[in-house]
Structures are given as structure tokens and as C-alpha cells.
Steps between C-alpha positions, in 0.01 A plus 500: 500500500481489120244740351416570137368855456311605189338830416285656230500879502270693268729723291242680288584833663811674629420422864472129415843499337641668815334236720647225283853637540458539877365144542782353290763700691372370834491141377861525379596592858360172632535241227615397155308589184425185301255660254383858443250499785603188690749488787636212707570591861665301775444683829368457849130567563571845647675618181221363282242681714706818473511472120128419481420814702724715276350363179143530626561873556651541151219347294152624418285205614222604260729462196802293602557150634759330723538127558718330757558127451635348821686185399671244713472168673153567636187563295546781248307820563400782263422851628336753268480878554324744269300484179395187310319197627696209635436128515576251773759271343411229751131485397361273230515645151167482316460592133 
């Protein structure tokens, strides 16, 4: 399974900067950093679930955001955890 993981951690206080380091450290254990807060991971579903559980415990869902983009042969899926609204990329876009 190929998964793109992105995160946005609020670093306005010391605790936020600690959370950011912990999230990045965990992502490095499972994938390859392609941008500052973007990792590409190739792993089986159990490993991705394991990482998702670890990261969910590390973030503050009121301030921080995680996104998992499940990419592959079937329909792409986006999973969002934490702060910030999300859109359904499959829906019609109306301006």
C-alpha cells in the first residue's frame, strides 16, 4: 500500500514544537520525507494503522492536523484527523 502522510502541527508554543518533533520522528520510522511535513510510505495496512494510531496519540486534535492519502490502483482515499475543515475531493467543486 502506498500512503502519503502530511501533517500540520501548531508550533506557537513549546509543547507544539515538541509534538512536531515527535510526529516527524515517528514518520521517519515508517517512510521517506519528501518535504518538511510530507512523507511517502510503502507498507502493509497493519503498519499504516499502527502509525496512524501512534500519530493520533502524539497530536493535539484541537490544534494539529494529520492527513493520510491512500493511493493505488483503486479509488484514492483521503483520511483527515484533527483540526481544520476538510473537503471531499470527489465532490463537485463550486465557486
